[in-house]
N, C-alpha and C positions, 0 to 999 in steps of 0.2 A: 236292427235288424238284423244287425253282425250276430251279436248274442243267438236271436231267433235260430240262425241259421248255424249255430256253434263255430260264426268265422270271428275273428278278431286281426286289427291292424296294429302294428309296432313302428312307429315313426322313424326317420332315418336319426340316428346320434342318440338312438333311445333301448332299451332293451326291459323288459317283461317278465315279471316272476310270477309263473306258476305254480300252480298249488294244486292238489288234489286230494280233498276232503281234507283241507287245512295244513297238508306237509307238503315241503317243496317239493316238487319233483324238476320242473326245466327254467330254463334261463330262456327266453322267446329273442330272436334277432330280431332285427327290423324289416318286415313283410307282413303280410298274411299266414294266416296260422288257423289252425282246427281246433276248438276248445268244447269237446262235447261236456255242454253243462251236465247235463242230466246224469253221465258218469262220474260226477263228483269234482271235475276241474272248473277249477277258477283266474281268474287273475288277481295276484294280492297285492299288485300296486305296477310303476312303471320307475324305471331308473336313468336318467341322461347320464349319457358318457360325455359332457359336453364339458371343455375347461371351463372351471367357474374359479368367482375370486371373491373371498372376503378380508376387509378390512377390519384389521382387530387396532383398537386403541390402548393403550396400557401405560397407567400413570407409575412411577416408580420414584425409586432417589438414587441417585449418583454417590459416590465413595465420600466426594465433600460436600455430599449434604443439603445438594441442590435436587429440588424434585423437578422432574420433565414427562411430558405425555410424547413415549414410542408409538409412531402409528406404522405399522407391519402390514405389510398386503400380500395374502397369501395365495398361491394359486394352484390347484390342486383338480383332480377328476377321478371317478370312478373306472377302475381296471374292467373290463369286459368279462375274462376268464375269470374273477373273482366278483361277480354281481352280488353271489348268493349273501358273500361276506358284507359287501357294501351296503343290502341292501337290510340283512337281519341282525347286525351286529351293534350298529349303530341306530340309536334313537333320534338323536340331533347330533350330525356331523358338526354343524358350524359350531355348535357348542362345544362338541371336545374339540375341535381346534383351537378355538379361542384360549382354555384354560391350560394346552400345552403353551401357546403362545406366551401365555402371562408366564407361566413357570420356569419358560427359561429366559425372559426379557428380566424377569425379576431376580432370578440366578444370576446373570451378566451385567449388567448395568450396576450393581451396586458394588463392583470391582474394578470402575474405571470413575475417573475426576472428568467434569462435564466435557473438558476442553478432548477428553481421550474419546469420551462417547461418541462425538461427531465424528473425528477419524476413524475410527474402528467401527462403525455401523454395519460393513463388509463382512465383517467377522461374527459380527452380535447378528444377521441373517442367517449366514453359513448355520450357528449354531442353532436358529430357529429350524433351519428345514433339516438339520440332518435329524433332529429331536423327532420331528413329528414324520419325516420318513421314516425310521425307526419303530413310532407309533402305529403311526395310522395305515403302513404295507397289512400288519396283522387284519386289519378291519375292509382290506380290500379295496383302499384307497391310494392314488400317488401324488405326490405332489414335486408339481412341476418347476414350481420358483417362489421363493421367499425373497423378499424385500422389504428395508426400511426405507419407508419414503419421507416419512418425516419424525424428523426431534426436536420436541417445542419445549422449553424452559418457561419457567414463570415469567409474566410479563417484566415484572422488577429485574430479575437477572436479565432480561434479555437488555433491558436500557443500562442495566450497570456495565455489561459487556460490551456493549455501543461505548458507551461514555470511556469505557479503559482504552477500547480501539483506539476513537478518538482522541484522547489523553497522548496515545502513545507517535499516531500519527500527526500531531500537532509538535511534540519534542522534536522528532525528525526534523521537523519543517523549520521550527527555533533554532537546531542545530545548522541543518543546510545553509538558510537564511544568514546565521552566523558566520558563519566557514567563508558566504558570498562576501558578507563588509570587511572581512577579515585583510580576505586577499584583494578586495577596495584597498583599501586600507595600505598595505601593502606596497601595492604598485601605485600609490598615490605618493607615497612617504619615495618610495627610490623615483618617481616621477621629479620631486623636490628636489631629493640631492642632487638627481643630476643636473638639475636647472641651477642651482646653486654652484655646484662645482663649475658647468659654464660661464655663471656670471662672474665667478669669483677670477677665470681665466682670463675673462672678458675684462675686466675693474685692473687685473694686473698689468693686462698689456695695453691698457689705456695709459695707465700711470707712469706704465714704464716710457711708452709714447713721447709721453708730456716731458720726462726728464730726459729723453734721449733731446725734444725739440729745444728745448729752455738751454743743454750744454753746448747744442752747436749755435743758438743763438750768441750765447753769452762770448764763446769761441770767435766766430765771425765780428760779434761787435766790437772788441778787443782788436783783431787784427787791421779791422778798417778803422779807427780809431783810437791810434798811438795814446797815450796816458791814462787809458782808463781801466778801473782793474771790475774784473767780476764781479764785485760789491757793487760798484756802482751802475754796471749793467742791468742786475739783477734787480736792483731799486726800479730803477725806470721801466722796466720789464712790470713788473707788480703793479707802480701806479698808473700805467697805461691800461692795464686790464681792469682795475678799482676804477676808473673813471668810464671806462667801456662801459662793466656789469651797471653804475649807476646810472649812465644814460640808458640802457636797454628796459631796467626797473622804471625810470622816469618817462618812459616812451610807453609803457604799459599801460591800461587803465585798470585794471583792476588788479593789484601788484599786493600779495601776503607777505612777499620774503622781505627780512629784519634783518641788520646786522648786528652782533652784538660782539666786542665793542664796536661802535661805529665815531668813522672823523679819517683824516688821515694820517694821525700819528701812529693808528693802527696798524697801518703798512707797514711800516717797518718791524715789527713784531710779528706780522706774515712773512716778512722777507727773511728775518733771521731761521725762522723755522724752514721756510722752503730751501733758504740757502744750506744748512746744518743736513738738512736731508738727502740734498744735490748732491752733499760731501760725503756723506754715509756710502750713497747708491753707488756714485765713483771709486770709492776704494774697494 
């Protein structure tokens, strides 16, 4: 009906291309327009001014000979003031953009190692955007944004990278565990050394107390019992302690103590050794 009354409607965010006898005449803005078809005017087509997105998947090789799939997301739109160029100069806009993306990615990625590709994807996206902006502006299109949304190495490469990362983390964990065990051993050794030092001090004080006690006993007995010598007193003390020890052993139900040599005559040898040690300590 609109064509019958020479009226056409152009939707919002869209422009229409008007031709007269097959030649471009005007760009029609959104709204209602008169199009006298009987005078040779006609619509060649419509052009959307909305933001469009194109995802391009490109396979290429890195500098260290790893094949990767790089996925670039291109956001673009036609310029209203260059609608005629955007409509007439390109037959397939998406194919043209894809070709430029392939060209830039396959020129940039082979210069980088795989790890650098992940780190410098922003620079790759910027290079793609600059090249597209320079090329597509001549055809009436604006490149709004270019993003590298995904970098996919081969599955075997990803598995190897994960294994390398896992091995590195295990190595760090092993080092940390070894350091922890080293610290524990050092602390344990320091504790044992301190314990042995204090135990040695205790034994030394115990022996000193025993020597002092025996000396006082000998001196006191010699004073109270005239005519006795220190040797007589020491022998008597040792014999008394010997029988006290034997009594305690006999009283125990389960005793594993063994005296070598055994017998009262052995007390003389023990007395001689203790007396010599007492005299050396006194001096």
